[in-house]
Residue frames relative to the residue before (quaternion, step in Angstrom):
aa qw qx qy qz dx dy dz
M 1.0000 0.0000 0.0000 0.0000 0.00 0.00 0.00
S 0.0056 -0.7785 0.6275 -0.0110 3.55 -1.22 0.60
L 0.7462 -0.3799 0.2931 0.4615 3.55 -1.31 -0.06
L 0.7393 0.4393 -0.2252 0.4579 3.58 1.06 -0.69
T 0.5507 0.5881 -0.4134 0.4242 3.60 1.21 0.24
P 0.5723 -0.6017 0.4242 0.3611 3.60 -1.11 0.59
A 0.0904 -0.7847 0.6120 0.0402 3.55 -1.29 0.43
D 0.3295 -0.6785 0.6074 0.2493 3.52 -1.34 0.34
L 0.0358 -0.8077 0.5882 -0.0169 3.57 -0.70 1.07
G 0.8303 -0.2114 0.0958 0.5066 3.53 -0.17 1.31
G 0.7560 -0.3732 0.2011 0.4988 3.57 0.97 0.86
R 0.6575 0.4530 -0.3090 0.5167 3.59 1.27 0.04
R 0.3279 -0.7535 0.5399 0.1823 3.58 -0.72 1.08
L 0.1376 -0.7895 0.5964 0.0468 3.58 -0.78 1.08
P 0.4423 -0.7074 0.4789 0.2731 3.63 -0.94 0.80
N 0.7806 0.0377 -0.0435 0.6224 3.57 1.25 -0.34
R 0.5004 -0.6809 0.4689 0.2573 3.55 -1.32 0.24
V 0.4587 0.6518 -0.4494 0.4035 3.57 1.24 0.54
V 0.0892 -0.8266 0.5554 -0.0144 3.57 -0.43 1.26
L 0.3564 -0.6810 0.5931 0.2397 3.56 -1.09 0.77
A 0.3362 -0.7506 0.5363 0.1899 3.59 -0.59 1.15
P 0.5630 -0.5810 0.4456 0.3833 3.61 -1.14 0.50
T 0.0054 -0.8299 0.5499 -0.0941 3.54 -0.53 1.23
T 0.2843 -0.7675 0.5541 0.1521 3.56 -0.40 1.24
R 0.0761 -0.8191 0.5685 0.0113 3.57 -0.78 1.04
A 0.3192 -0.8030 0.4641 0.1945 3.60 1.34 0.00
R 0.4904 0.6360 -0.4458 0.3954 3.54 0.80 1.08
V 0.5692 0.5751 -0.3882 0.4411 3.58 1.09 0.65
P 0.0769 -0.8157 0.5723 0.0349 3.63 0.36 1.13
G 0.7866 0.2608 -0.2194 0.5148 3.54 -0.86 0.99
G 0.4765 -0.7293 0.3942 0.2926 3.58 1.29 -0.08
V 0.6282 0.5161 -0.3394 0.4732 3.61 1.26 0.11
P 0.4022 -0.7243 0.4970 0.2582 3.65 -0.53 1.07
G 0.0972 -0.8126 0.5745 0.0140 3.55 -1.07 0.82
D 0.8402 -0.1870 0.1371 0.4901 3.55 -1.22 -0.58
L 0.6511 0.5276 -0.3324 0.4327 3.59 0.91 -0.87
Q 0.6787 0.4844 -0.3039 0.4608 3.59 0.91 -0.86
A 0.6170 0.5340 -0.3485 0.4613 3.59 1.01 -0.74
A 0.6730 0.4850 -0.2955 0.4738 3.59 0.96 -0.86
Y 0.6377 0.5538 -0.3262 0.4246 3.57 0.95 -0.91
Y 0.7390 0.4022 -0.2444 0.4822 3.57 0.74 -0.98
A 0.5799 0.5663 -0.3800 0.4456 3.60 1.12 -0.55
Q 0.6447 0.5328 -0.3215 0.4440 3.58 0.96 -0.85
R 0.7603 0.3733 -0.1813 0.4997 3.59 1.11 -0.65
A 0.3489 0.7802 -0.4587 0.2433 3.58 1.29 0.32
G 0.5477 0.6123 -0.3965 0.4098 3.59 1.25 -0.13
A 0.4685 0.6588 -0.4492 0.3803 3.60 1.25 -0.14
G 0.5678 -0.5778 0.4535 0.3716 3.55 -1.12 0.58
L 0.7681 -0.0588 0.0501 0.6357 3.54 1.15 -0.75
I 0.2221 -0.7216 0.6388 0.1477 3.54 -1.14 0.77
V 0.1090 -0.7199 0.6786 0.0961 3.55 -1.01 0.89
A 0.3060 -0.7919 0.4998 0.1716 3.55 -0.24 1.29
E 0.7128 -0.5026 0.3033 0.3838 3.53 -1.23 0.65
G 0.6499 -0.5119 0.3993 0.3951 3.54 -1.25 0.53
T 0.0874 -0.8233 0.5587 -0.0488 3.55 -0.77 1.14
W 0.4959 -0.6992 0.4302 0.2830 3.57 -0.79 1.05
V 0.3577 -0.7371 0.5365 0.2023 3.55 -0.99 0.89
S 0.7880 -0.0049 0.0033 0.6157 3.61 1.25 -0.27
E 0.6598 -0.4765 0.3824 0.4375 3.56 -1.27 0.11
R 0.6392 0.5417 -0.3242 0.4391 3.60 1.10 -0.62
A 0.6199 0.5761 -0.3275 0.4203 3.58 1.27 -0.31
I 0.5371 0.6984 -0.3800 0.2816 3.58 1.20 -0.57
G 0.0885 0.8024 -0.5857 0.0726 3.54 -1.04 0.87
F 0.7248 0.2744 -0.2128 0.5950 3.58 1.32 0.18
S 0.4881 -0.6446 0.5006 0.3092 3.56 -1.23 0.47
D 0.8691 0.1800 -0.1153 0.4460 3.53 -1.32 0.54
V 0.4493 0.6289 -0.4772 0.4183 3.55 1.05 0.92
P 0.4834 -0.7004 0.4325 0.2978 3.63 -0.88 0.82
G 0.2610 -0.7332 0.6019 0.1789 3.50 -1.37 0.28
I 0.2019 -0.7420 0.6187 0.1608 3.53 -1.39 0.00
Y 0.4994 0.6554 -0.4203 0.3801 3.56 0.91 0.99
T 0.7055 0.3586 -0.2754 0.5458 3.62 1.26 0.13
E 0.6108 -0.5570 0.4101 0.3853 3.57 -1.23 0.39
A 0.5992 0.5488 -0.3702 0.4503 3.61 1.07 -0.58
Q 0.6511 0.5007 -0.3145 0.4758 3.57 1.02 -0.75
V 0.6008 0.5414 -0.3545 0.4693 3.59 1.04 -0.71
A 0.6805 0.4888 -0.2916 0.4614 3.58 0.86 -0.94
G 0.6419 0.5205 -0.3248 0.4600 3.59 1.01 -0.78
W 0.6784 0.4707 -0.2922 0.4825 3.57 0.92 -0.87
R 0.5921 0.5776 -0.3769 0.4169 3.61 1.06 -0.63
R 0.6043 0.5412 -0.3543 0.4651 3.58 1.06 -0.66
V 0.6541 0.5139 -0.3115 0.4594 3.57 1.00 -0.84
T 0.7087 0.4571 -0.2833 0.4566 3.60 0.73 -1.00
D 0.6135 0.5531 -0.3620 0.4320 3.60 1.01 -0.69
V 0.7006 0.4512 -0.2914 0.4698 3.59 0.85 -0.89
V 0.6216 0.5254 -0.3519 0.4624 3.62 1.00 -0.69
H 0.6800 0.4751 -0.2967 0.4732 3.59 0.89 -0.86
A 0.6209 0.5450 -0.3474 0.4436 3.59 1.02 -0.72
L 0.7063 0.4264 -0.2444 0.5095 3.56 1.18 -0.61
G 0.6119 -0.6004 0.3308 0.3946 3.59 1.27 0.26
G 0.5171 0.6727 -0.4003 0.3462 3.59 1.25 0.20
R 0.2909 -0.7006 0.6229 0.1912 3.51 -1.45 0.13
I 0.0102 -0.8302 0.5530 -0.0695 3.57 -0.85 0.97
V 0.0707 -0.7584 0.6469 0.0361 3.54 -1.02 0.92
L 0.3863 -0.7314 0.5258 0.1982 3.55 -1.23 0.55
Q 0.3134 -0.7348 0.5657 0.2043 3.58 -0.89 0.90
L 0.2537 -0.7685 0.5763 0.1133 3.57 -0.86 1.06
W 0.0893 -0.8447 0.5229 -0.0718 3.55 -0.70 1.22
H 0.0482 0.7499 -0.6587 0.0378 3.53 -1.19 0.73
T 0.3223 -0.7890 0.4884 0.1873 3.62 -0.63 1.06
G 0.2739 -0.7929 0.5151 0.1757 3.62 1.13 -0.36
A 0.8494 -0.0920 0.0952 0.5109 3.57 -0.86 -1.02
V 0.6546 0.4821 -0.3204 0.4862 3.62 1.18 -0.39
S 0.4568 0.5864 -0.5065 0.4369 3.50 0.68 1.27
H 0.3228 -0.7370 0.5587 0.2010 3.59 -1.20 -0.35
P 0.6142 -0.5628 0.3931 0.3891 3.62 -1.07 0.57
D 0.5762 0.5991 -0.3833 0.4027 3.61 1.10 -0.56
F 0.6839 0.4586 -0.2812 0.4928 3.59 1.15 -0.58
L 0.7965 0.3821 -0.1354 0.4486 3.53 0.93 -0.98
G 0.3813 -0.7186 0.4933 0.3080 3.57 1.17 -0.44
G 0.7671 0.1500 -0.1083 0.6143 3.54 1.27 0.38
Q 0.7194 -0.4612 0.3129 0.4144 3.53 -1.33 0.06
P 0.4597 -0.6563 0.5114 0.3106 3.63 -0.92 0.78
A 0.2869 -0.7423 0.5803 0.1728 3.56 -1.27 0.41
G 0.0038 -0.7868 0.6170 -0.0182 3.54 -1.15 0.72
P 0.7549 -0.3796 0.2509 0.4722 3.58 -1.23 -0.14
S 0.7899 0.0028 0.0367 0.6121 3.58 1.08 -0.82
A 0.5844 -0.5774 0.4371 0.3661 3.57 -1.29 0.28
V 0.3525 0.7013 -0.5174 0.3410 3.55 0.59 1.26
N 0.3579 -0.7316 0.5378 0.2177 3.58 -0.70 1.06
P 0.3420 -0.7684 0.4989 0.2090 3.62 -0.59 1.07
D 0.2748 -0.8083 0.4842 0.1915 3.59 1.33 -0.20
E 0.3952 0.6832 -0.4967 0.3610 3.53 0.76 1.19
P 0.5230 -0.6166 0.4663 0.3590 3.61 -1.14 0.43
V 0.0671 -0.7540 0.6510 0.0562 3.55 -1.22 0.61
Y 0.2823 -0.8038 0.5166 0.0859 3.53 -1.16 0.68
P 0.0269 0.7897 -0.6102 0.0570 3.61 0.33 1.18
T 0.6895 -0.4938 0.3271 0.4168 3.57 -1.25 0.26
S 0.6092 0.5668 -0.3485 0.4314 3.59 1.22 -0.38
G 0.6691 -0.4746 0.3036 0.4846 3.60 1.27 -0.08
Q 0.6906 -0.4886 0.3215 0.4255 3.56 -1.23 0.38
R 0.0353 -0.7710 0.6358 -0.0121 3.53 -1.03 0.94
R 0.4142 -0.6340 0.5621 0.3324 3.53 -1.36 -0.19
T 0.6026 -0.5596 0.4190 0.3848 3.54 -1.16 0.48
V 0.3459 -0.6946 0.5887 0.2264 3.54 -1.31 0.41
T 0.6194 -0.5043 0.4154 0.4353 3.57 -1.26 0.10
P 0.3222 -0.7833 0.4986 0.1846 3.61 -0.62 1.06
R 0.5360 -0.5333 0.5213 0.3955 3.50 -1.38 0.07
E 0.4416 -0.6292 0.5496 0.3271 3.56 -1.18 0.45
M 0.4395 -0.6989 0.4981 0.2650 3.57 -0.78 1.00
S 0.3980 -0.6822 0.5565 0.2579 3.55 -1.01 0.80
V 0.6423 -0.4944 0.3984 0.4294 3.56 -1.25 0.28
A 0.6252 0.5332 -0.3429 0.4553 3.59 1.01 -0.74
E 0.6520 0.5017 -0.3175 0.4716 3.62 1.00 -0.78
I 0.6191 0.5335 -0.3460 0.4609 3.58 1.00 -0.76
R 0.6847 0.4799 -0.2917 0.4644 3.57 0.85 -0.94
S 0.6231 0.5250 -0.3357 0.4727 3.58 1.08 -0.68
T 0.6543 0.5074 -0.3106 0.4668 3.58 1.02 -0.79
V 0.5893 0.5415 -0.3632 0.4772 3.59 1.08 -0.66
R 0.6537 0.4969 -0.3121 0.4779 3.59 0.96 -0.83
D 0.5992 0.5573 -0.3598 0.4482 3.61 1.07 -0.68
Y 0.6545 0.5003 -0.3142 0.4719 3.59 0.96 -0.85
G 0.6511 0.5092 -0.3220 0.4616 3.57 0.96 -0.82
A 0.6586 0.4990 -0.3051 0.4734 3.58 0.97 -0.85
A 0.6364 0.5212 -0.3274 0.4650 3.59 1.04 -0.77
A 0.6460 0.5084 -0.3229 0.4690 3.60 0.99 -0.79
E 0.6336 0.5186 -0.3324 0.4681 3.59 1.01 -0.76
K 0.6657 0.4842 -0.3042 0.4794 3.59 0.95 -0.83
A 0.6139 0.5347 -0.3525 0.4616 3.61 1.04 -0.70
H 0.6271 0.5253 -0.3330 0.4690 3.58 1.02 -0.77
R 0.6842 0.4707 -0.2891 0.4762 3.59 0.92 -0.87
A 0.6455 0.5118 -0.3134 0.4724 3.58 1.18 -0.54
G 0.6079 -0.6169 0.3301 0.3754 3.59 1.26 0.06
F 0.4319 0.6980 -0.4789 0.3113 3.61 1.19 0.14
D 0.4830 -0.6758 0.4911 0.2624 3.54 -1.23 0.64
G 0.7737 -0.1517 0.0885 0.6087 3.57 1.29 0.14
V 0.3533 -0.7038 0.5631 0.2504 3.54 -1.33 -0.18
E 0.2361 -0.7136 0.6348 0.1789 3.51 -1.36 0.39
I 0.3091 -0.7416 0.5694 0.1741 3.57 -0.87 0.99
A 0.2803 -0.7603 0.5634 0.1609 3.60 -0.66 1.11
A 0.0982 0.7813 -0.6057 0.1145 3.56 -0.38 1.30
N 0.4967 0.6615 -0.3992 0.3954 3.56 1.27 0.48
G 0.7641 0.4302 -0.2545 0.4077 3.54 -1.35 -0.07
V 0.7263 -0.4322 0.3423 0.4105 3.54 -1.05 -0.88
Y 0.5293 0.6949 -0.3700 0.3162 3.58 1.25 0.11
L 0.8461 -0.3138 0.0822 0.4229 3.55 -1.36 0.22
L 0.7247 0.4326 -0.2817 0.4564 3.60 0.66 -1.00
A 0.6235 0.5118 -0.3367 0.4857 3.60 1.10 -0.64
Q 0.5958 0.5601 -0.3612 0.4482 3.60 1.09 -0.63
F 0.6728 0.4866 -0.3020 0.4684 3.58 0.93 -0.83
L 0.6577 0.5220 -0.3133 0.4436 3.60 1.07 -0.66
H 0.7119 0.4940 -0.2461 0.4343 3.59 1.14 -0.64
P 0.4151 -0.7395 0.4681 0.2484 3.65 -0.63 1.06
R 0.5971 0.5494 -0.3895 0.4357 3.63 1.13 -0.31
L 0.7271 0.3924 -0.2232 0.5173 3.58 1.16 -0.57
N 0.7417 0.3632 -0.1890 0.5313 3.56 1.11 -0.68
H 0.0030 0.8127 -0.5789 0.0658 3.56 -0.31 1.33
R 0.3372 0.7781 -0.4772 0.2305 3.58 1.22 0.27
T 0.2182 -0.7603 0.5948 0.1433 3.56 -1.25 0.45
D 0.5366 0.6086 -0.4193 0.4072 3.60 1.24 0.27
A 0.8039 -0.2964 0.2018 0.4745 3.59 -1.19 -0.46
Y 0.7194 0.4228 -0.2396 0.4963 3.61 1.27 -0.29
G 0.7816 0.1803 -0.1466 0.5789 3.60 1.18 0.47
G 0.6008 0.5909 -0.4154 0.3425 3.52 -1.35 0.13
S 0.7728 0.0490 -0.0461 0.6310 3.58 1.28 -0.31
P 0.6476 -0.5157 0.3639 0.4269 3.61 -1.14 0.38
A 0.6578 0.5129 -0.3231 0.4471 3.59 0.91 -0.86
A 0.6670 0.4923 -0.3053 0.4686 3.59 0.97 -0.81
R 0.6411 0.5172 -0.3337 0.4584 3.62 1.01 -0.72
R 0.6641 0.4983 -0.2971 0.4717 3.59 1.17 -0.53
R 0.5023 0.7088 -0.4129 0.2735 3.58 1.17 -0.47
F 0.6308 0.5454 -0.3431 0.4324 3.60 0.90 -0.88
L 0.6682 0.4912 -0.3028 0.4696 3.59 0.84 -0.96
A 0.6466 0.5259 -0.3291 0.4438 3.58 0.90 -0.86
E 0.6704 0.4894 -0.3007 0.4697 3.58 0.97 -0.83
V 0.6184 0.5313 -0.3377 0.4704 3.58 1.07 -0.71
V 0.6441 0.5164 -0.3230 0.4628 3.59 0.92 -0.88
D 0.6618 0.5040 -0.3116 0.4593 3.59 0.88 -0.90
A 0.6540 0.5174 -0.3180 0.4511 3.60 0.95 -0.86
A 0.6858 0.4706 -0.2834 0.4774 3.58 0.96 -0.84
A 0.6495 0.5503 -0.3182 0.4171 3.59 0.98 -0.84
A 0.5486 0.6101 -0.3987 0.4097 3.59 1.19 -0.35
H 0.7559 0.3740 -0.1866 0.5040 3.58 1.25 -0.37
G 0.8032 -0.2400 0.1246 0.5308 3.61 1.16 0.33
R 0.7829 -0.3316 0.2447 0.4661 3.54 -1.31 -0.32
V 0.0892 -0.7977 0.5965 0.0012 3.55 -1.08 0.87
G 0.0558 -0.7447 0.6632 0.0503 3.53 -1.11 0.82
V 0.2620 -0.7385 0.5988 0.1655 3.55 -1.34 0.27
R 0.1785 -0.7609 0.6125 0.1184 3.55 -1.06 0.79
L 0.0332 -0.7987 0.5988 -0.0491 3.57 -0.86 1.09
S 0.1803 -0.7722 0.5996 0.1083 3.57 -1.26 0.43
P 0.0745 -0.8574 0.5084 0.0281 3.62 0.33 1.22
W 0.7058 0.4109 -0.2678 0.5112 3.62 1.25 -0.03
W 0.2701 0.7999 -0.5035 0.1839 3.59 1.20 0.40
T 0.0668 -0.7783 0.6231 0.0403 3.57 -1.04 0.80
G 0.5592 0.6027 -0.4473 0.3521 3.55 -1.05 0.78
G 0.8648 -0.1207 0.0525 0.4846 3.53 -0.59 1.23
L 0.8338 -0.1864 0.1440 0.4993 3.54 -1.10 -0.73
F 0.6676 0.5403 -0.2979 0.4169 3.58 1.16 -0.52
T 0.3920 0.7260 -0.4879 0.2849 3.62 1.22 -0.05
V 0.2848 -0.7549 0.5724 0.1462 3.55 -0.90 0.99
D 0.1651 -0.7832 0.5947 0.0754 3.56 -0.57 1.19
E 0.7294 -0.4482 0.2782 0.4355 3.56 -1.27 0.12
A 0.6086 0.5483 -0.3618 0.4449 3.60 1.07 -0.63
L 0.6848 0.4495 -0.2916 0.4940 3.58 0.92 -0.85
R 0.6046 0.5540 -0.3688 0.4376 3.59 1.04 -0.65
A 0.6098 0.5344 -0.3500 0.4691 3.58 1.09 -0.61
E 0.6176 0.5159 -0.3455 0.4828 3.59 1.11 -0.60
Y 0.6120 0.5276 -0.3468 0.4762 3.58 1.08 -0.66
D 0.5633 0.5795 -0.3881 0.4429 3.61 1.10 -0.61
E 0.6923 0.4725 -0.2749 0.4710 3.57 0.84 -1.00
L 0.6316 0.5380 -0.3302 0.4502 3.57 0.98 -0.84
I 0.7170 0.4612 -0.2615 0.4525 3.56 0.74 -1.07
A 0.6305 0.5368 -0.3391 0.4465 3.59 1.00 -0.73
G 0.7418 0.4132 -0.2247 0.4780 3.58 1.12 -0.61
L 0.4756 0.6927 -0.4365 0.3217 3.60 1.25 -0.05
A 0.0862 -0.7603 0.6424 0.0432 3.54 -0.98 0.91
V 0.3181 0.7350 -0.5204 0.2963 3.56 0.27 1.32
N 0.6368 -0.5699 0.3722 0.3622 3.55 -1.28 0.33
F 0.7849 -0.0801 0.0173 0.6142 3.58 1.22 -0.42
L 0.2623 -0.7214 0.6197 0.1637 3.53 -1.35 0.46
H 0.1309 -0.7867 0.6027 0.0247 3.55 -0.90 1.02
L 0.0735 -0.8368 0.5425 -0.0129 3.58 -0.40 1.23
R 0.2624 -0.7081 0.6338 0.1675 3.53 -1.01 0.93
G 0.3120 -0.8086 0.4793 0.1385 3.55 -0.62 1.18
P 0.7415 -0.3825 0.2925 0.4673 3.57 -1.30 -0.11
D 0.5500 -0.6374 0.4340 0.3205 3.57 -1.13 0.67
A 0.5721 0.6135 -0.3807 0.3892 3.59 1.18 -0.38
G 0.6698 -0.4709 0.3069 0.4852 3.58 1.23 -0.21
P 0.7489 -0.4011 0.2620 0.4578 3.58 -1.27 0.14
D 0.0247 -0.7820 0.6211 -0.0459 3.55 -0.75 1.15
F 0.2813 -0.8116 0.4874 0.1569 3.55 -0.02 1.31
A 0.6425 0.5287 -0.3335 0.4431 3.60 0.98 -0.78
A 0.6238 0.5375 -0.3433 0.4519 3.59 1.02 -0.76
F 0.6926 0.4556 -0.2833 0.4822 3.58 0.87 -0.89
A 0.6150 0.5660 -0.3546 0.4192 3.58 1.03 -0.74
R 0.5380 0.6214 -0.3921 0.4131 3.59 1.18 -0.58
Y 0.7630 0.3661 -0.1978 0.4946 3.57 0.92 -0.91
R 0.5181 0.5978 -0.4176 0.4469 3.58 1.21 -0.33
A 0.6725 0.5033 -0.2962 0.4546 3.58 1.02 -0.79
L 0.7240 0.4555 -0.2367 0.4608 3.58 1.17 -0.54
F 0.7400 0.3974 -0.2160 0.4978 3.59 1.09 -0.66
D 0.2288 -0.7897 0.5601 0.1012 3.54 -0.69 1.12
G 0.6323 0.4854 -0.3583 0.4859 3.55 0.45 1.23
P 0.7107 -0.4417 0.3156 0.4474 3.60 -1.27 0.03
L 0.1600 -0.7971 0.5810 0.0380 3.55 -0.95 0.99
I 0.1287 -0.7479 0.6487 0.0570 3.55 -0.94 1.05
V 0.1338 -0.7928 0.5909 0.0659 3.60 -0.88 0.93
N 0.1029 -0.8061 0.5819 -0.0308 3.54 -1.17 0.72
N 0.7166 0.4674 -0.3898 0.3408 3.48 -1.46 0.47
G 0.8807 0.0026 -0.0627 0.4694 3.50 -0.42 1.34
F 0.4849 0.6776 -0.4398 0.3351 3.61 1.19 0.11
D 0.1213 -0.7272 0.6657 0.1158 3.50 -1.37 0.45
R 0.7709 -0.3392 0.2290 0.4880 3.59 -1.24 -0.19
E 0.6977 0.4875 -0.2905 0.4372 3.59 0.82 -0.96
T 0.7148 0.4280 -0.2696 0.4829 3.60 0.78 -0.96
G 0.5947 0.5563 -0.3639 0.4522 3.59 1.14 -0.55
N 0.6535 0.4898 -0.3109 0.4863 3.56 0.93 -0.85
A 0.6741 0.5238 -0.3042 0.4227 3.56 0.89 -0.93
V 0.6745 0.4915 -0.3207 0.4479 3.62 0.89 -0.84
I 0.6449 0.4889 -0.3213 0.4917 3.59 1.13 -0.57
E 0.6561 0.5126 -0.3135 0.4567 3.58 0.92 -0.85
A 0.6579 0.5054 -0.3009 0.4704 3.58 1.15 -0.64
G 0.4759 -0.6905 0.4278 0.3373 3.59 1.25 -0.17
V 0.4543 0.7033 -0.4379 0.3274 3.59 1.28 0.25
A 0.8042 0.1015 -0.0275 0.5850 3.61 1.08 -0.68
D 0.4285 -0.6825 0.5317 0.2605 3.52 -1.31 0.41
A 0.7884 0.0023 0.0212 0.6147 3.58 1.19 -0.55
V 0.2628 -0.7436 0.5966 0.1486 3.56 -1.31 0.39
S 0.2194 -0.7777 0.5736 0.1344 3.58 -0.90 0.88
F 0.1664 -0.7756 0.6078 0.0370 3.52 -1.17 0.83
A 0.1808 -0.7757 0.5970 0.0960 3.56 -1.04 0.83
R 0.7473 0.3977 -0.2445 0.4728 3.62 0.38 -1.21
H 0.6546 0.5156 -0.3317 0.4422 3.60 0.90 -0.86
F 0.6843 0.4745 -0.2904 0.4714 3.60 0.98 -0.78
I 0.5636 0.5928 -0.3985 0.4149 3.61 1.11 -0.54
A 0.7854 0.3326 -0.1635 0.4957 3.57 0.81 -0.99
N 0.7719 0.2770 -0.1348 0.5562 3.59 1.23 -0.39
P 0.1795 -0.8145 0.5424 0.1010 3.61 0.18 1.20
D 0.7075 0.4118 -0.2362 0.5236 3.59 1.18 -0.65
L 0.1219 0.8549 -0.4997 0.0678 3.58 1.07 0.67
V 0.6380 0.5285 -0.3427 0.4429 3.61 0.91 -0.81
T 0.6496 0.5042 -0.3138 0.4747 3.59 0.95 -0.83
R 0.6550 0.5087 -0.3179 0.4595 3.58 0.95 -0.83
F 0.6212 0.5126 -0.3401 0.4855 3.59 1.02 -0.71
A 0.6812 0.5127 -0.2966 0.4304 3.59 0.87 -0.94
L 0.7668 0.3667 -0.1842 0.4935 3.59 0.98 -0.85
G 0.4532 -0.7032 0.4413 0.3247 3.58 1.26 -0.06
L 0.3397 0.7556 -0.4925 0.2665 3.58 1.13 0.60
P 0.6065 -0.5535 0.4087 0.3984 3.60 -1.16 0.44
I 0.3603 -0.7074 0.5707 0.2101 3.54 -1.25 0.60
A 0.3762 -0.7334 0.5214 0.2208 3.59 -0.69 1.09
P 0.4414 -0.6811 0.5049 0.2938 3.61 -1.00 0.71
A 0.4500 -0.6692 0.5192 0.2830 3.56 -1.14 0.68
D 0.3441 -0.7229 0.5661 0.1964 3.55 -1.21 0.62
P 0.3727 -0.7644 0.4745 0.2272 3.63 -0.32 1.18
A 0.5851 0.5963 -0.3745 0.4022 3.59 1.13 -0.52
T 0.7218 0.4085 -0.2424 0.5034 3.60 1.21 -0.40
Y 0.3890 0.7518 -0.4743 0.2420 3.61 1.23 0.01
Y 0.8394 0.1471 -0.0140 0.5231 3.57 0.65 -1.16
G 0.8344 0.1615 -0.1401 0.5079 3.53 -0.85 0.99
G 0.5787 0.5765 -0.4402 0.3728 3.55 -1.31 0.19
G 0.5400 -0.6180 0.4722 0.3217 3.53 -1.27 -0.41
A 0.8518 -0.1414 0.1112 0.4920 3.52 -1.01 -0.90
A 0.6050 0.5834 -0.3655 0.3999 3.62 1.02 -0.73
G 0.8246 0.1523 -0.1519 0.5232 3.54 -0.79 1.06
Y 0.6655 0.4657 -0.2834 0.5098 3.56 1.33 0.02
V 0.8038 -0.0069 0.0200 0.5945 3.58 0.68 -1.09
E 0.6586 0.4767 -0.3148 0.4898 3.60 1.24 -0.22
Q 0.2280 0.7752 -0.5427 0.2294 3.54 0.09 1.38
A 0.4798 0.7442 -0.4096 0.2194 3.57 1.18 -0.50
A 0.6707 0.5116 -0.3245 0.4279 3.62 0.83 -0.90
A 0.6694 0.4985 -0.3030 0.4601 3.55 0.92 -0.90
M 0.6703 0.4990 -0.3099 0.4535 3.57 0.98 -0.80
A 0.6370 0.5292 -0.3325 0.4513 3.56 1.00 -0.80
A 0.6539 0.5079 -0.3146 0.4642 3.57 0.97 -0.83
L 0.6503 0.5336 -0.3203 0.4357 3.58 1.00 -0.80
S 0.7061 0.4889 -0.2768 0.4309 3.58 0.97 -0.81
Q 0.5947 0.5890 -0.3728 0.4007 3.61 1.21 -0.23
């Protein structure tokens, strides 16, 4: 097996194992996908699977500018244009559902952000007024938690109506679901904190709410480093229990920042009885190797796909991979987003 061989991913047949990772590009003013997004994902429809960018499940979830949502009918219609063109080109696409929780700012919400506990995550945020730091959030009430679970379920239902082949729950990084999983951020003593099982409850309820509307995957980052969110070995053991108990269509793991670590991923391959996508620092050679070793079923790529919409073709033909330009990652227009052809043509000569 290799990156270019077919795979079954949670009941969905993929023509290859090259996955487009969810990549925020901050080019959706007003939160409704348009022509640029349809073109962007169409260019990358050769991926075995597209995981579309993190998308707000409600207005209360917002924590970045110019990121799409999936909580209004206009957003459903905008995303439908994207899924229709991807499917017309033979692609498969799922939508990542996102909520920033305490890593937001009053400038986005018109009020104080909410999180598992009144603990300032001390992370940077980027409202239009310029870079700020997070503030101390409100502790979410049980009623707010249950309302947010319903938001995820409603977002999954809208994603289904928008034509997506499923959803991915973003429980990685520094955002709401990861906040509930982390004992440094979650000081609760009710049903949603105080023990590893209780800290996992919110995520479990979100998965159940989304699964009522189709296929569901989960993205986790058991090797995250940085500030209060750093995952130590004690918390990693809690991730062992979480992953062993997951009943989802696929698991998507962001790996260590030091680069592909097959042993690290193998730890969770042994615990999760389902398709595994791995991510962070892979190239064609290491991607093939991790699949050939039986450690993963697919590999997701972000930077490589940003600069190389035809990444699968380049892997197949052994063509050079163009480097991504960080200056074009966030914000802007077509340049560095859908206008890559000239640079790629020059590179291949």
